[in-house]
MIMI-359805 format. One record per residue (C-alpha): residue number from 1; residue in one letter; x, y, z. Coordinates in nm, 4 decimals. Example, Ala and Ser with C-alpha at 12.3 -4.5 7.8 and 13.67 -1.06 7.14 Angstrom:
// MIMI-359805
   tilo   kollum         c1         c2         c3
      1        A     1.2300    -0.4500     0.7800
      2        S     1.3670    -0.1060     0.7140
//
This chain:
// MIMI-359805
   tilo   kollum         c1         c2         c3
      1        X     5.4640    17.3923    11.2264
      2        X     5.5580    17.3731    10.9077
      3        X     5.5055    17.6664    10.6569
      4        X     5.2254    17.5355    10.3706
      5        X     5.1391    17.7169    10.0308
      6        X     4.8073    17.8112     9.8797
      7        X     4.8290    17.8518     9.5631
      8        X     4.5877    18.0161     9.2545
      9        X     4.5891    18.0671     8.8582
     10        X     4.4787    18.3766     8.7023
     11        X     4.4835    18.3881     8.2942
     12        X     4.2552    18.5336     8.0716
     13        X     4.0092    18.7935     8.1641
     14        X     3.7497    18.6008     8.3117
     15        X     3.8205    18.6505     8.6605
     16        X     3.9173    19.0227     8.7899
     17        X     4.1867    19.1203     9.0293
     18        X     3.9095    19.0730     9.3430
     19        X     3.8923    18.7205     9.2868
     20        X     4.2727    18.6905     9.4081
     21        X     4.2247    18.9605     9.6739
     22        X     3.9225    18.8112     9.8565
     23        X     4.0454    18.4455     9.8170
     24        X     4.3779    18.5774     9.9710
     25        X     4.1837    18.7418    10.2640
     26        X     3.9528    18.4532    10.3242
     27        X     4.2278    18.2101    10.3556
     28        X     4.4321    18.4694    10.6150
     29        X     4.1358    18.4174    10.7858
     30        X     4.0667    18.0580    10.7725
     31        X     4.3761    17.9117    10.8184
     32        X     4.6608    17.9261    11.1202
     33        X     4.8658    17.7352    10.9872
     34        X     5.2211    17.9510    10.8376
     35        X     5.1643    17.9619    10.5002
     36        X     5.2924    18.1704    10.1978
     37        X     4.9883    18.2293     9.9194
     38        X     5.1365    18.2969     9.5359
     39        X     4.8738    18.3491     9.2280
     40        X     5.0197    18.2538     8.8820
     41        X     4.9655    18.4819     8.6585
     42        X     5.0578    18.6864     8.3120
     43        X     4.8647    18.9996     8.4622
     44        X     4.8959    19.0941     8.8523
     45        X     4.7639    19.4656     8.8197
     46        X     4.5782    19.5250     9.1290
     47        X     4.6512    19.2869     9.3145
     48        X     4.7511    19.2818     9.6615
     49        X     5.0923    19.3114     9.7541
     50        X     5.1124    19.0604    10.0086
     51        X     5.0540    18.8012     9.7157
     52        X     5.3681    18.6928     9.5962
     53        X     5.3628    18.6352     9.1887
     54        X     5.4762    18.4137     9.0002
     55        X     5.3956    18.3817     8.6130
     56        X     5.2048    18.0799     8.5075
     57        X     5.3546    17.7237     8.4349
     58        X     5.4627    17.6119     8.0767
     59        X     5.1279    17.4298     7.9667
     60        X     5.0975    17.3105     7.6110
     61        X     4.7556    17.3728     7.5686
     62        X     4.6298    17.4089     7.2180
     63        X     4.4819    17.7245     7.1305
     64        X     4.1178    17.6125     7.0764
     65        X     4.1165    17.4784     7.4366
     66        X     4.2564    17.7700     7.6281
     67        X     3.9650    17.8584     7.7808
     68        X     3.9346    17.5331     7.9560
     69        X     4.0464    17.4366     8.2660
     70        X     4.3593    17.1998     8.1387
     71        X     4.6446    17.5228     8.2474
     72        X     4.5500    17.3587     8.6092
     73        X     4.7689    17.1000     8.5142
     74        X     5.0668    17.3261     8.5517
     75        X     5.0282    17.2778     8.9293
     76        X     5.2049    16.9308     8.9183
     77        X     5.5355    17.1032     8.7584
     78        X     5.8813    16.9750     8.9185
     79        X     5.9613    17.2814     8.9827
     80        X     5.6779    17.5574     9.0498
     81        X     5.7760    17.8999     9.0873
     82        X     6.1084    17.7745     9.3179
     83        X     5.8151    17.6414     9.5519
     84        X     5.8225    17.3391     9.7679
     85        X     5.6216    17.1332    10.0412
     86        X     5.2594    17.0659    10.1055
     87        X     5.0556    17.3122     9.9138
     88        X     4.6628    17.3847     9.8279
     89        X     4.5324    17.4232     9.5043
     90        X     4.1884    17.6829     9.5313
     91        X     3.9805    17.7970     9.2219
     92        X     3.9434    18.1769     9.2356
     93        X     3.5786    18.1523     9.2700
     94        X     3.5686    17.9410     9.5909
     95        X     3.4262    18.0774     9.8983
     96        X     3.6093    17.9724    10.2444
     97        X     3.3573    17.9920    10.5236
     98        X     3.5261    17.7742    10.7609
     99        X     3.8773    17.6483    10.9007
    100        X     4.0954    17.4682    10.6269
    101        X     4.3697    17.3302    10.7979
    102        X     4.2120    17.0128    10.7802
    103        X     4.2574    16.9725    10.4335
    104        X     4.6408    16.9675    10.4956
    105        X     4.6285    16.7283    10.7408
    106        X     4.4120    16.4782    10.5889
    107        X     4.6254    16.2409    10.4170
    108        X     4.9859    16.2517    10.2396
    109        X     4.8270    16.1516     9.8530
    110        X     4.6587    16.3663     9.6433
    111        X     4.3832    16.4871     9.8437
    112        X     4.0814    16.6400     9.6193
    113        X     3.7002    16.6580     9.6447
    114        X     3.4931    16.4035     9.4845
    115        X     3.2948    16.5406     9.1659
    116        X     2.9263    16.6253     9.2918
    117        X     2.7767    16.5264     8.9648
    118        X     3.0122    16.1582     8.9219
    119        X     2.9835    15.9713     9.2736
    120        X     3.1362    15.6660     9.2479
    121        X     3.2829    15.7104     8.9734
    122        X     3.6369    15.7829     9.1160
    123        X     3.6702    16.1332     8.9365
    124        X     3.7697    16.4373     9.1380
    125        X     3.6867    16.7987     9.1230
    126        X     3.9930    17.0482     9.1253
    127        X     3.7972    17.3117     9.2056
    128        X     4.0495    17.2453     9.5328
    129        X     4.3398    16.9940     9.5933
    130        X     4.6230    16.9214     9.8049
    131        X     4.9809    16.7897     9.6985
    132        X     5.3580    16.7561     9.7252
    133        X     5.4981    16.9937     9.4795
    134        X     5.6992    16.7836     9.2131
    135        X     5.5359    16.4798     9.3434
    136        X     5.2871    16.4331     9.0128
    137        X     5.5363    16.6065     8.7664
    138        X     5.4310    16.2956     8.5309
    139        X     5.0900    16.4632     8.4983
    140        X     5.2165    16.7684     8.3307
    141        X     5.5063    16.5883     8.1350
    142        X     5.2754    16.3446     7.9794
    143        X     5.0480    16.6194     7.8625
    144        X     5.3163    16.8416     7.7197
    145        X     5.4062    16.5868     7.5365
    146        X     5.1241    16.5070     7.3239
    147        X     4.8545    16.7225     7.4877
    148        X     4.6028    16.6237     7.2332
    149        X     4.6282    16.2885     7.2905
    150        X     4.5123    16.3708     7.6348
    151        X     4.2529    16.5998     7.5616
    152        X     4.1012    16.3239     7.2891
    153        X     4.0783    16.0567     7.5852
    154        X     4.0024    16.2689     7.8628
    155        X     3.7013    16.5170     7.8711
    156        X     3.8933    16.7521     8.0846
    157        X     4.2438    16.7930     8.3526
    158        X     4.0687    16.6722     8.6465
    159        X     3.9032    16.3463     8.4862
    160        X     4.2774    16.2768     8.3369
    161        X     4.4007    16.3448     8.6855
    162        X     4.2111    16.1245     8.8532
    163        X     4.2111    15.8423     8.6113
    164        X     4.5657    15.8642     8.5518
    165        X     4.6241    15.8457     8.9573
    166        X     4.4018    15.6235     9.0435
    167        X     4.4338    15.4830     9.3924
    168        X     4.7198    15.7305     9.4699
    169        X     4.4258    16.0024     9.4840
    170        X     4.2061    15.9991     9.7717
    171        X     3.8946    16.1956     9.8268
    172        X     3.7926    16.4284    10.1277
    173        X     3.5121    16.4076    10.3478
    174        X     3.1823    16.5180    10.1670
    175        X     3.0733    16.7855    10.3945
    176        X     3.4202    16.9628    10.3529
    177        X     3.3583    17.1324    10.0474
    178        X     2.9814    17.1803     9.8695
    179        X     2.8694    17.3326     9.5428
    180        X     2.6322    17.6623     9.5895
    181        X     2.4229    17.5801     9.2990
    182        X     2.3916    17.2314     9.3699
    183        X     2.3694    17.2334     9.7280
    184        X     2.3017    17.6148     9.8788
    185        X     2.0159    17.7075     9.6406
    186        X     1.6666    17.5374     9.7667
    187        X     1.3444    17.4802     9.5777
    188        X     1.3327    17.4563     9.1685
    189        X     1.2343    17.7272     8.9144
    190        X     1.1104    18.0469     9.0617
    191        X     1.0639    17.8862     9.3738
    192        X     1.4318    17.9536     9.4266
    193        X     1.3496    18.3706     9.4196
    194        X     1.1439    18.3222     9.7378
    195        X     1.3918    18.1086     9.9108
    196        X     1.7035    18.2127    10.0553
    197        X     2.0569    17.9727     9.9723
    198        X     2.1597    17.7692    10.2707
    199        X     2.5305    17.7154    10.3687
    200        X     2.5533    17.3239    10.4360
    201        X     2.6192    17.1813    10.7410
    202        X     2.9760    17.0975    10.7981
    203        X     3.1019    17.2811    10.4996
    204        X     3.4896    17.4562    10.4744
    205        X     3.4474    17.5892    10.1433
    206        X     3.1625    17.6717     9.8737
    207        X     3.2577    17.6088     9.5222
    208        X     3.0567    17.8949     9.2508
    209        X     3.1505    17.6560     8.9225
    210        X     3.0082    17.8607     8.6062
    211        X     2.7588    18.0710     8.6943
    212        X     2.6026    18.2087     8.9189
    213        X     2.9469    18.3631     8.9920
    214        X     2.9936    18.5031     9.3644
    215        X     2.9697    18.8821     9.2666
    216        X     2.6416    18.8098     9.0323
    217        X     2.5244    18.6233     9.3505
    218        X     2.5682    18.8752     9.5837
    219        X     2.2746    19.0539     9.3341
    220        X     2.0777    18.6969     9.3233
    221        X     2.1494    18.7050     8.9524
    222        X     2.1936    18.3699     8.7387
    223        X     2.3036    18.4730     8.3962
    224        X     2.2053    18.1997     8.1327
    225        X     1.8960    18.0514     8.2952
    226        X     1.5444    18.0597     8.2167
    227        X     1.4418    18.2242     8.5344
    228        X     1.7958    18.4149     8.5999
    229        X     1.6953    18.5560     8.9475
    230        X     1.6832    18.3721     9.2975
    231        X     1.6658    18.5339     9.6547
    232        X     1.9868    18.7056     9.7547
    233        X     2.1397    18.5130     9.9591
    234        X     2.2494    18.7471    10.2701
    235        X     2.5385    18.5266    10.4294
    236        X     2.7663    18.5584    10.1503
    237        X     2.8630    18.9478    10.1970
    238        X     3.0180    18.8298    10.5007
    239        X     3.2285    18.5877    10.2975
    240        X     3.3027    18.7536     9.9713
    241        X     3.3006    19.1283     9.9412
    242        X     3.4623    19.3072     9.6787
    243        X     3.7782    19.4980     9.8185
    244        X     3.7619    19.9014     9.7536
    245        X     4.0572    20.0163     9.5120
//
Protein backbone atom coordinates (compact mmCIF):
# COMPACT_ATOMS: atom_id res chain seq x y z
CA UNK A 1 0.00 0.00 0.00
CA UNK A 2 1.46 3.35 -1.06
CA UNK A 3 2.26 5.89 1.64
CA UNK A 4 0.23 9.09 1.57
CA UNK A 5 0.78 12.54 3.04
CA UNK A 6 -1.45 14.49 5.40
CA UNK A 7 -0.53 18.15 5.70
CA UNK A 8 -1.67 21.17 7.67
CA UNK A 9 -0.51 24.77 7.94
CA UNK A 10 -0.10 26.92 11.02
CA UNK A 11 0.86 30.56 10.61
CA UNK A 12 0.43 33.42 13.06
CA UNK A 13 -1.09 32.97 16.51
CA UNK A 14 -4.76 32.26 15.75
CA UNK A 15 -4.36 28.54 16.55
CA UNK A 16 -2.24 27.00 19.29
CA UNK A 17 0.03 23.97 18.99
CA UNK A 18 -2.80 21.90 20.54
CA UNK A 19 -4.68 22.14 17.26
CA UNK A 20 -1.77 20.58 15.37
CA UNK A 21 -1.25 17.81 17.92
CA UNK A 22 -4.94 16.96 18.18
CA UNK A 23 -5.31 16.82 14.42
CA UNK A 24 -2.34 14.46 14.19
CA UNK A 25 -3.78 12.18 16.89
CA UNK A 26 -7.14 12.14 15.08
CA UNK A 27 -5.50 11.16 11.81
CA UNK A 28 -3.63 8.32 13.55
CA UNK A 29 -6.94 6.96 14.82
CA UNK A 30 -8.85 7.31 11.58
CA UNK A 31 -6.45 6.59 8.70
CA UNK A 32 -5.41 3.00 7.97
CA UNK A 33 -3.13 3.85 5.06
CA UNK A 34 0.57 4.36 5.88
CA UNK A 35 1.12 8.12 6.06
CA UNK A 36 3.40 11.00 6.88
CA UNK A 37 1.96 13.92 8.84
CA UNK A 38 3.55 17.26 8.02
CA UNK A 39 2.93 20.67 9.54
CA UNK A 40 4.11 23.70 7.57
CA UNK A 41 4.75 26.47 10.08
CA UNK A 42 7.10 29.22 11.24
CA UNK A 43 6.73 28.19 14.89
CA UNK A 44 7.03 24.53 15.94
CA UNK A 45 7.00 25.22 19.68
CA UNK A 46 5.34 22.36 21.61
CA UNK A 47 4.31 20.49 18.46
CA UNK A 48 4.52 16.70 18.87
CA UNK A 49 7.95 15.32 17.99
CA UNK A 50 6.37 12.67 15.73
CA UNK A 51 5.09 15.41 13.42
CA UNK A 52 7.34 16.41 10.53
CA UNK A 53 7.96 20.16 10.51
CA UNK A 54 8.55 22.05 7.26
CA UNK A 55 8.81 25.80 6.58
CA UNK A 56 5.78 27.49 5.08
CA UNK A 57 5.89 27.56 1.26
CA UNK A 58 6.55 30.95 -0.31
CA UNK A 59 3.27 32.66 -1.16
CA UNK A 60 3.38 36.34 -2.10
CA UNK A 61 0.41 37.39 0.01
CA UNK A 62 0.22 41.20 0.38
CA UNK A 63 0.57 42.40 3.98
CA UNK A 64 -3.06 43.50 4.35
CA UNK A 65 -4.23 39.99 3.38
CA UNK A 66 -1.90 38.03 5.68
CA UNK A 67 -4.70 36.85 7.98
CA UNK A 68 -6.67 35.48 5.03
CA UNK A 69 -6.51 31.86 3.73
CA UNK A 70 -4.49 32.79 0.64
CA UNK A 71 -1.51 31.13 2.37
CA UNK A 72 -3.15 27.78 1.59
CA UNK A 73 -2.06 28.16 -2.02
CA UNK A 74 1.36 27.10 -0.79
CA UNK A 75 0.07 23.54 -0.79
CA UNK A 76 0.25 23.59 -4.59
CA UNK A 77 4.00 24.30 -4.71
CA UNK A 78 5.80 22.18 -7.28
CA UNK A 79 8.39 21.13 -4.70
CA UNK A 80 6.37 21.00 -1.51
CA UNK A 81 8.92 20.32 1.21
CA UNK A 82 10.51 17.57 -0.87
CA UNK A 83 7.30 15.52 -0.71
CA UNK A 84 5.57 13.64 -3.49
CA UNK A 85 2.42 11.64 -4.10
CA UNK A 86 -1.19 11.82 -2.99
CA UNK A 87 -1.74 14.35 -0.24
CA UNK A 88 -4.59 15.46 1.99
CA UNK A 89 -4.77 19.04 3.24
CA UNK A 90 -6.69 19.56 6.49
CA UNK A 91 -7.58 22.79 8.25
CA UNK A 92 -6.44 22.80 11.87
CA UNK A 93 -9.97 23.20 13.21
CA UNK A 94 -11.34 20.04 11.59
CA UNK A 95 -12.67 17.25 13.80
CA UNK A 96 -12.31 13.73 12.41
CA UNK A 97 -15.04 11.36 13.61
CA UNK A 98 -14.67 8.37 11.26
CA UNK A 99 -12.26 6.64 8.90
CA UNK A 100 -10.88 8.94 6.17
CA UNK A 101 -9.21 6.45 3.77
CA UNK A 102 -12.08 7.05 1.34
CA UNK A 103 -10.95 10.63 0.75
CA UNK A 104 -7.74 9.35 -0.87
CA UNK A 105 -9.44 6.69 -2.99
CA UNK A 106 -12.20 8.89 -4.40
CA UNK A 107 -10.54 10.33 -7.52
CA UNK A 108 -7.25 11.16 -9.21
CA UNK A 109 -8.44 14.72 -9.79
CA UNK A 110 -8.28 17.38 -7.10
CA UNK A 111 -11.03 16.28 -4.73
CA UNK A 112 -12.66 18.76 -2.39
CA UNK A 113 -15.76 19.44 -0.30
CA UNK A 114 -18.45 21.46 -2.08
CA UNK A 115 -18.86 24.76 -0.25
CA UNK A 116 -22.02 24.53 1.87
CA UNK A 117 -23.06 28.14 1.22
CA UNK A 118 -22.55 27.97 -2.56
CA UNK A 119 -24.15 24.68 -3.56
CA UNK A 120 -24.42 24.26 -7.31
CA UNK A 121 -21.98 27.06 -8.11
CA UNK A 122 -18.92 24.86 -8.58
CA UNK A 123 -17.09 26.21 -5.53
CA UNK A 124 -15.08 23.95 -3.23
CA UNK A 125 -14.41 24.53 0.46
CA UNK A 126 -10.72 24.10 1.18
CA UNK A 127 -11.21 22.84 4.71
CA UNK A 128 -10.26 19.43 3.26
CA UNK A 129 -8.95 18.46 -0.17
CA UNK A 130 -6.79 15.74 -1.70
CA UNK A 131 -4.41 16.26 -4.62
CA UNK A 132 -1.20 15.07 -6.24
CA UNK A 133 1.78 17.18 -5.19
CA UNK A 134 3.08 19.34 -8.02
CA UNK A 135 0.18 18.63 -10.38
CA UNK A 136 -1.44 22.02 -9.85
CA UNK A 137 1.66 24.15 -9.26
CA UNK A 138 0.43 26.69 -11.85
CA UNK A 139 -2.15 27.84 -9.28
CA UNK A 140 0.60 29.09 -6.99
CA UNK A 141 2.87 30.26 -9.82
CA UNK A 142 0.14 32.42 -11.36
CA UNK A 143 -0.74 33.92 -7.98
CA UNK A 144 2.86 34.72 -7.07
CA UNK A 145 3.39 36.53 -10.38
CA UNK A 146 0.62 39.05 -9.71
CA UNK A 147 -1.18 38.41 -6.40
CA UNK A 148 -3.28 41.58 -6.39
CA UNK A 149 -4.84 40.84 -9.78
CA UNK A 150 -5.97 37.44 -8.45
CA UNK A 151 -7.19 38.87 -5.14
CA UNK A 152 -9.16 41.61 -6.93
CA UNK A 153 -10.85 39.02 -9.17
CA UNK A 154 -11.61 36.35 -6.56
CA UNK A 155 -12.88 36.80 -3.00
CA UNK A 156 -10.73 34.03 -1.58
CA UNK A 157 -8.36 31.23 -2.48
CA UNK A 158 -10.98 28.48 -2.72
CA UNK A 159 -12.99 30.42 -5.31
CA UNK A 160 -9.79 31.09 -7.26
CA UNK A 161 -8.84 27.40 -7.25
CA UNK A 162 -12.37 26.21 -8.10
CA UNK A 163 -12.94 28.60 -10.98
CA UNK A 164 -9.47 28.05 -12.41
CA UNK A 165 -9.65 24.24 -12.35
CA UNK A 166 -13.26 23.86 -13.50
CA UNK A 167 -13.84 20.23 -14.53
CA UNK A 168 -10.48 19.19 -13.11
CA UNK A 169 -12.05 19.55 -9.67
CA UNK A 170 -14.49 17.00 -8.18
CA UNK A 171 -16.66 17.13 -5.07
CA UNK A 172 -16.85 14.52 -2.33
CA UNK A 173 -20.22 13.04 -1.33
CA UNK A 174 -21.99 15.73 0.68
CA UNK A 175 -22.31 13.58 3.80
CA UNK A 176 -18.55 13.14 4.27
CA UNK A 177 -17.74 16.62 5.55
CA UNK A 178 -20.15 18.89 7.39
CA UNK A 179 -20.06 22.29 9.06
CA UNK A 180 -20.50 22.34 12.84
CA UNK A 181 -22.51 25.55 12.94
CA UNK A 182 -24.54 24.79 9.81
CA UNK A 183 -25.23 21.06 10.23
CA UNK A 184 -24.64 20.17 13.90
CA UNK A 185 -26.27 23.01 15.83
CA UNK A 186 -30.03 22.59 16.19
CA UNK A 187 -32.81 25.04 16.84
CA UNK A 188 -32.84 28.82 16.40
CA UNK A 189 -31.57 31.59 18.66
CA UNK A 190 -31.84 30.68 22.37
CA UNK A 191 -33.23 27.18 21.60
CA UNK A 192 -29.64 26.16 20.83
CA UNK A 193 -29.00 26.45 24.58
CA UNK A 194 -31.40 23.57 25.25
CA UNK A 195 -30.81 21.22 22.31
CA UNK A 196 -27.47 19.44 22.10
CA UNK A 197 -25.63 19.63 18.75
CA UNK A 198 -25.75 16.39 16.78
CA UNK A 199 -23.24 14.43 14.72
CA UNK A 200 -24.63 14.31 11.16
CA UNK A 201 -25.36 10.94 9.55
CA UNK A 202 -22.40 9.23 7.83
CA UNK A 203 -20.09 12.21 8.44
CA UNK A 204 -16.31 11.70 8.44
CA UNK A 205 -15.06 15.21 9.19
CA UNK A 206 -16.75 18.12 10.97
CA UNK A 207 -15.40 21.56 10.07
CA UNK A 208 -15.28 24.31 12.71
CA UNK A 209 -14.78 27.30 10.42
CA UNK A 210 -14.78 30.66 12.17
CA UNK A 211 -16.48 30.71 15.59
CA UNK A 212 -17.14 28.64 17.54
CA UNK A 213 -13.78 26.90 17.39
CA UNK A 214 -13.45 23.43 18.93
CA UNK A 215 -12.07 24.68 22.26
CA UNK A 216 -14.97 27.16 22.47
CA UNK A 217 -17.55 24.55 21.50
CA UNK A 218 -16.33 22.30 24.33
CA UNK A 219 -17.60 24.99 26.71
CA UNK A 220 -20.75 25.77 24.75
CA UNK A 221 -19.48 29.27 23.83
CA UNK A 222 -20.06 31.10 20.55
CA UNK A 223 -18.23 34.46 20.67
CA UNK A 224 -19.57 37.32 18.59
CA UNK A 225 -23.22 36.22 18.54
CA UNK A 226 -26.21 37.88 20.20
CA UNK A 227 -26.65 34.86 22.46
CA UNK A 228 -23.03 33.61 22.79
CA UNK A 229 -23.91 30.22 24.26
CA UNK A 230 -25.35 26.88 23.18
CA UNK A 231 -25.77 23.45 24.78
CA UNK A 232 -22.39 21.74 25.12
CA UNK A 233 -21.89 18.80 22.74
CA UNK A 234 -20.95 15.99 25.12
CA UNK A 235 -19.53 13.95 22.25
CA UNK A 236 -16.96 16.56 21.22
CA UNK A 237 -14.46 15.73 23.98
CA UNK A 238 -14.18 12.22 22.53
CA UNK A 239 -12.77 13.66 19.32
CA UNK A 240 -10.98 16.84 20.42
CA UNK A 241 -9.23 17.03 23.77
CA UNK A 242 -6.48 19.51 24.59
CA UNK A 243 -3.33 17.53 25.30
CA UNK A 244 -1.43 18.00 28.54
CA UNK A 245 1.95 19.62 27.94
